[in-house]
Backbone as ProteinMPNN parsed JSONL, in Angstrom:
{"seq_chain_A": "XXXXXXXXXXXXXXXXXXXXXXXXXXXXXXXXXXXXXXXXXXXXXXXXXXXXXXXXXXXXXXXXXXXXXXXXXXXXXXXXXXXXXXXXX", "coords_chain_A": {"N_chain_A": [[-99.765, 3.716, 114.904], [-100.237, 7.11, 115.611], [-97.735, 9.668, 115.517], [-96.697, 12.323, 117.486], [-94.709, 15.102, 117.354], [-92.886, 17.006, 119.589], [-91.705, 20.242, 120.367], [-89.488, 22.605, 121.972], [-90.894, 24.916, 121.786], [-93.516, 24.269, 121.511], [-96.989, 24.623, 122.172], [-98.421, 23.807, 125.205], [-101.195, 23.33, 125.748], [-102.221, 22.981, 123.163], [-100.824, 20.713, 122.236], [-101.661, 18.877, 124.161], [-104.402, 18.764, 123.599], [-104.276, 17.661, 121.027], [-103.147, 15.153, 121.618], [-105.172, 14.032, 123.274], [-107.303, 14.002, 121.436], [-106.373, 12.217, 119.439], [-106.125, 9.904, 120.967], [-108.795, 9.509, 121.687], [-109.85, 8.933, 119.155], [-108.215, 6.851, 118.067], [-107.368, 5.237, 120.162], [-104.785, 5.246, 121.103], [-101.508, 6.847, 121.178], [-98.339, 8.209, 120.117], [-95.793, 10.196, 121.474], [-93.125, 12.383, 120.998], [-89.951, 13.815, 121.838], [-86.98, 15.834, 121.708], [-84.342, 16.853, 123.663], [-84.049, 18.813, 126.663], [-85.873, 21.15, 127.196], [-87.927, 20.607, 125.325], [-88.783, 18.068, 126.134], [-89.79, 18.746, 128.614], [-92.05, 20.311, 127.871], [-93.471, 18.294, 126.595], [-94.014, 16.453, 128.69], [-95.666, 18.013, 130.353], [-97.816, 18.359, 128.596], [-98.737, 15.72, 128.286], [-99.639, 15.202, 130.865], [-101.731, 17.094, 131.047], [-103.401, 16.177, 128.95], [-104.092, 13.687, 129.954], [-105.667, 14.466, 132.105], [-107.81, 15.738, 130.729], [-108.902, 13.468, 129.465], [-109.504, 11.827, 131.669], [-111.61, 13.262, 132.787], [-113.562, 12.538, 131.043], [-113.924, 9.944, 131.607], [-112.007, 8.178, 130.654], [-109.292, 6.047, 131.003], [-105.757, 5.977, 130.953], [-102.538, 4.581, 130.007], [-98.996, 5.088, 130.201], [-96.013, 4.615, 128.542], [-92.655, 5.124, 128.723], [-89.784, 5.575, 126.557], [-86.475, 5.358, 125.075], [-85.367, 6.574, 121.938], [-83.311, 6.131, 119.195], [-82.309, 8.327, 116.7], [-81.579, 9.366, 113.337], [-80.667, 12.38, 112.365], [-80.154, 14.573, 109.904], [-77.714, 13.271, 109.334], [-76.621, 13.074, 111.837], [-76.544, 11.356, 114.895], [-79.138, 11.266, 117.185], [-80.769, 11.171, 120.376], [-84.015, 10.575, 121.292], [-86.806, 11.064, 123.5], [-89.574, 9.083, 123.912], [-93.022, 8.75, 124.45], [-95.385, 6.269, 124.73], [-98.74, 6.154, 124.62], [-101.662, 4.645, 125.75], [-105.098, 3.629, 125.727], [-106.548, 2.339, 128.611], [-108.896, 1.797, 129.913], [-112.447, 2.5, 130.022], [-114.936, 4.461, 131.583]], "CA_chain_A": [[-100.049, 4.713, 115.908], [-99.801, 8.434, 115.176], [-96.623, 10.239, 116.264], [-96.705, 13.77, 117.672], [-93.374, 15.595, 117.694], [-92.992, 18.188, 120.446], [-90.502, 21.073, 120.447], [-89.437, 23.498, 123.136], [-91.82, 26.023, 121.549], [-94.875, 23.75, 121.381], [-97.94, 25.069, 123.191], [-98.861, 22.656, 125.993], [-102.626, 23.082, 125.562], [-102.43, 22.474, 121.8], [-100.314, 19.344, 122.185], [-102.556, 18.073, 125.002], [-105.627, 18.566, 122.826], [-103.969, 16.722, 119.951], [-102.986, 13.832, 122.234], [-106.494, 13.559, 123.693], [-108.087, 13.725, 120.232], [-105.88, 10.991, 118.81], [-106.475, 8.781, 121.84], [-110.237, 9.287, 121.529], [-110.111, 8.351, 117.836], [-107.429, 5.656, 117.748], [-107.082, 4.436, 121.343], [-103.392, 5.387, 121.521], [-100.691, 7.826, 120.469], [-96.934, 8.299, 120.501], [-95.335, 11.577, 121.574], [-91.662, 12.33, 120.979], [-89.25, 15.089, 122.012], [-85.523, 15.791, 121.812], [-83.822, 17.983, 124.434], [-84.722, 19.105, 127.925], [-87.059, 22.007, 127.116], [-88.988, 19.929, 124.567], [-89.302, 17.003, 126.994], [-90.595, 19.437, 129.622], [-93.338, 20.634, 127.254], [-94.147, 17.029, 126.325], [-94.523, 15.902, 129.952], [-96.813, 18.833, 130.767], [-98.928, 18.068, 127.686], [-99.26, 14.389, 128.616], [-100.4, 15.356, 132.112], [-102.977, 17.807, 130.727], [-104.242, 15.277, 128.145], [-104.616, 12.666, 130.87], [-106.753, 15.114, 132.855], [-108.944, 15.872, 129.803], [-109.489, 12.155, 129.24], [-110.085, 11.374, 132.939], [-112.888, 13.939, 132.943], [-114.493, 11.834, 130.161], [-113.977, 8.559, 132.046], [-111.031, 7.37, 129.929], [-108.05, 5.811, 131.74], [-104.657, 5.712, 130.031], [-101.225, 4.208, 130.53], [-97.931, 5.771, 129.473], [-94.758, 3.87, 128.582], [-91.552, 5.925, 128.179], [-88.665, 4.847, 125.952], [-85.489, 6.111, 124.311], [-85.362, 6.241, 120.514], [-82.162, 6.689, 118.485], [-82.712, 8.867, 115.41], [-80.559, 9.965, 112.489], [-81.166, 13.676, 111.903], [-79.121, 15.235, 109.093], [-76.447, 12.562, 109.482], [-76.182, 13.103, 113.232], [-77.37, 10.504, 115.737], [-79.749, 11.948, 118.332], [-81.627, 10.327, 121.188], [-85.281, 11.205, 121.65], [-87.64, 10.386, 124.472], [-90.885, 8.84, 123.322], [-94.052, 8.196, 125.309], [-96.469, 5.566, 124.066], [-99.915, 6.287, 125.484], [-102.74, 3.773, 125.307], [-106.303, 3.572, 126.547], [-106.611, 1.151, 129.45], [-110.303, 1.527, 130.226], [-113.43, 3.581, 129.913], [-115.961, 4.356, 132.622]], "C_chain_A": [[-99.483, 6.054, 115.435], [-98.724, 8.982, 116.107], [-96.748, 11.756, 116.292], [-95.301, 14.171, 118.087], [-93.519, 16.925, 118.423], [-91.654, 18.917, 120.457], [-90.557, 21.906, 121.725], [-90.459, 24.624, 123.02], [-93.265, 25.574, 121.366], [-95.748, 24.266, 122.515], [-98.526, 23.846, 123.892], [-100.327, 22.336, 125.723], [-102.916, 22.505, 124.172], [-101.981, 21.024, 121.67], [-101.229, 18.424, 122.999], [-103.863, 17.781, 124.271], [-105.428, 17.572, 121.696], [-103.834, 15.301, 120.489], [-104.35, 13.258, 122.587], [-107.35, 13.197, 122.48], [-107.675, 12.43, 119.555], [-106.241, 9.777, 119.655], [-107.965, 8.475, 121.753], [-110.525, 8.532, 120.237], [-109.466, 6.985, 117.642], [-107.128, 4.758, 118.945], [-105.653, 4.527, 121.834], [-102.662, 6.4, 120.675], [-99.251, 7.706, 120.936], [-96.533, 9.765, 120.451], [-93.827, 11.528, 121.747], [-91.067, 13.723, 121.106], [-87.75, 14.835, 122.133], [-85.079, 17.04, 122.568], [-84.694, 18.297, 125.632], [-85.958, 19.98, 127.824], [-88.225, 21.36, 126.367], [-89.612, 18.814, 125.403], [-90.173, 17.608, 128.089], [-91.988, 19.751, 129.068], [-94.153, 19.362, 127.021], [-94.766, 16.457, 127.6], [-95.743, 16.693, 130.424], [-98.03, 18.553, 129.891], [-99.549, 16.708, 127.975], [-100.099, 14.463, 129.888], [-101.742, 16.039, 131.838], [-103.922, 16.913, 129.924], [-104.873, 14.204, 129.026], [-105.786, 13.228, 131.671], [-107.99, 15.275, 131.974], [-109.669, 14.534, 129.67], [-110.123, 11.593, 130.51], [-111.458, 11.993, 133.16], [-113.977, 13.285, 132.093], [-114.6, 10.35, 130.528], [-113.023, 7.624, 131.327], [-109.75, 7.278, 130.757], [-106.962, 5.426, 130.751], [-103.43, 5.19, 130.78], [-100.181, 4.873, 129.651], [-96.631, 4.988, 129.653], [-93.651, 4.712, 127.948], [-90.476, 5.03, 127.556], [-87.7, 5.835, 125.308], [-85.549, 5.634, 122.866], [-84.147, 6.906, 119.884], [-82.6, 7.083, 117.079], [-81.502, 9.389, 114.656], [-81.156, 11.241, 111.906], [-80.027, 14.399, 111.213], [-77.749, 14.606, 109.298], [-75.892, 12.517, 110.89], [-77.115, 12.228, 114.064], [-77.83, 11.279, 116.961], [-80.601, 10.95, 119.092], [-82.856, 11.132, 121.597], [-85.914, 10.418, 122.788], [-89.023, 10.28, 123.856], [-91.807, 8.239, 124.38], [-95.081, 7.516, 124.421], [-97.64, 5.553, 125.037], [-101.023, 5.436, 124.898], [-103.926, 3.861, 126.271], [-106.332, 2.258, 127.305], [-108.067, 0.782, 129.749], [-111.16, 2.762, 130.041], [-114.505, 3.364, 130.962], [-117.336, 4.375, 132.007]], "O_chain_A": [[-98.368, 6.111, 114.916], [-98.782, 8.793, 117.322], [-96.888, 12.396, 115.249], [-94.762, 13.643, 119.06], [-94.182, 17.846, 117.945], [-90.598, 18.291, 120.545], [-91.551, 21.901, 122.452], [-90.85, 25.219, 124.024], [-94.142, 26.394, 121.097], [-95.316, 24.339, 123.666], [-99.067, 22.954, 123.239], [-100.666, 21.175, 125.492], [-103.771, 21.63, 124.031], [-102.673, 20.204, 121.066], [-101.535, 17.314, 122.565], [-104.367, 16.66, 124.326], [-106.296, 16.741, 121.429], [-104.346, 14.355, 119.89], [-104.653, 12.117, 122.234], [-108.05, 12.185, 122.501], [-108.523, 11.637, 119.146], [-106.62, 8.736, 119.119], [-108.358, 7.308, 121.745], [-111.339, 7.609, 120.217], [-110.094, 6.067, 117.115], [-106.675, 3.627, 118.763], [-105.323, 3.953, 122.872], [-103.12, 6.774, 119.596], [-98.975, 7.171, 122.01], [-96.881, 10.486, 119.516], [-93.306, 10.74, 122.536], [-91.598, 14.69, 120.56], [-87.312, 13.78, 122.591], [-85.4, 18.158, 122.164], [-85.906, 18.08, 125.622], [-87.013, 19.59, 128.325], [-89.383, 21.548, 126.741], [-90.829, 18.631, 125.385], [-91.196, 17.027, 128.451], [-92.992, 19.483, 129.728], [-95.367, 19.348, 127.22], [-95.919, 16.024, 127.588], [-96.739, 16.106, 130.846], [-99.155, 18.513, 130.389], [-100.77, 16.563, 127.914], [-101.16, 13.844, 129.967], [-102.774, 15.602, 132.347], [-105.123, 16.894, 130.192], [-106.042, 13.858, 128.861], [-106.782, 12.538, 131.888], [-109.102, 14.982, 132.414], [-110.896, 14.472, 129.751], [-111.169, 10.948, 130.44], [-112.367, 11.332, 133.661], [-115.165, 13.445, 132.371], [-115.284, 9.587, 129.846], [-113.198, 6.407, 131.375], [-109.19, 8.296, 131.164], [-107.199, 4.65, 129.825], [-103.303, 5.333, 131.996], [-100.446, 5.185, 128.491], [-96.203, 4.73, 130.778], [-93.704, 4.987, 126.75], [-90.283, 3.886, 127.968], [-88.048, 6.983, 125.032], [-85.752, 4.45, 122.598], [-83.965, 8.116, 120.021], [-83.188, 6.28, 116.354], [-80.515, 9.806, 115.263], [-82.043, 11.187, 111.055], [-79.051, 14.792, 111.851], [-76.746, 15.309, 109.421], [-74.808, 11.979, 111.115], [-78.336, 12.341, 113.955], [-77.025, 11.871, 117.68], [-81.1, 9.986, 118.51], [-82.75, 12.218, 122.167], [-85.592, 9.249, 123.006], [-89.57, 11.257, 123.345], [-91.417, 7.33, 125.112], [-95.588, 8.116, 123.473], [-97.544, 5.009, 126.137], [-101.296, 5.493, 123.699], [-103.767, 4.13, 127.461], [-106.161, 1.19, 126.718], [-108.419, -0.395, 129.827], [-110.675, 3.888, 129.922], [-114.936, 2.237, 131.205], [-118.333, 4.296, 132.724]]}, "name": "protein", "num_of_chains": 1, "seq": "XXXXXXXXXXXXXXXXXXXXXXXXXXXXXXXXXXXXXXXXXXXXXXXXXXXXXXXXXXXXXXXXXXXXXXXXXXXXXXXXXXXXXXXXX"}
């Protein structure tokens, strides 16, 4: 599954389009962010992508999880959403 990394400076519409495109092509995607502002952008993008896909008759599910990462020798915790296609109209 393809992983999209979101930052505090990511454009919501661009991330949402990427999520929707990957879900259309592969049936699922993973989106990951570290820190409050980045998670905020990620959540807004997931909501927008869901709307894009709903308009096309695609239903999705979203499973959140914590992921421990080693970044430059420092342990960080990211939030990751795994999004999958549940059905198509």
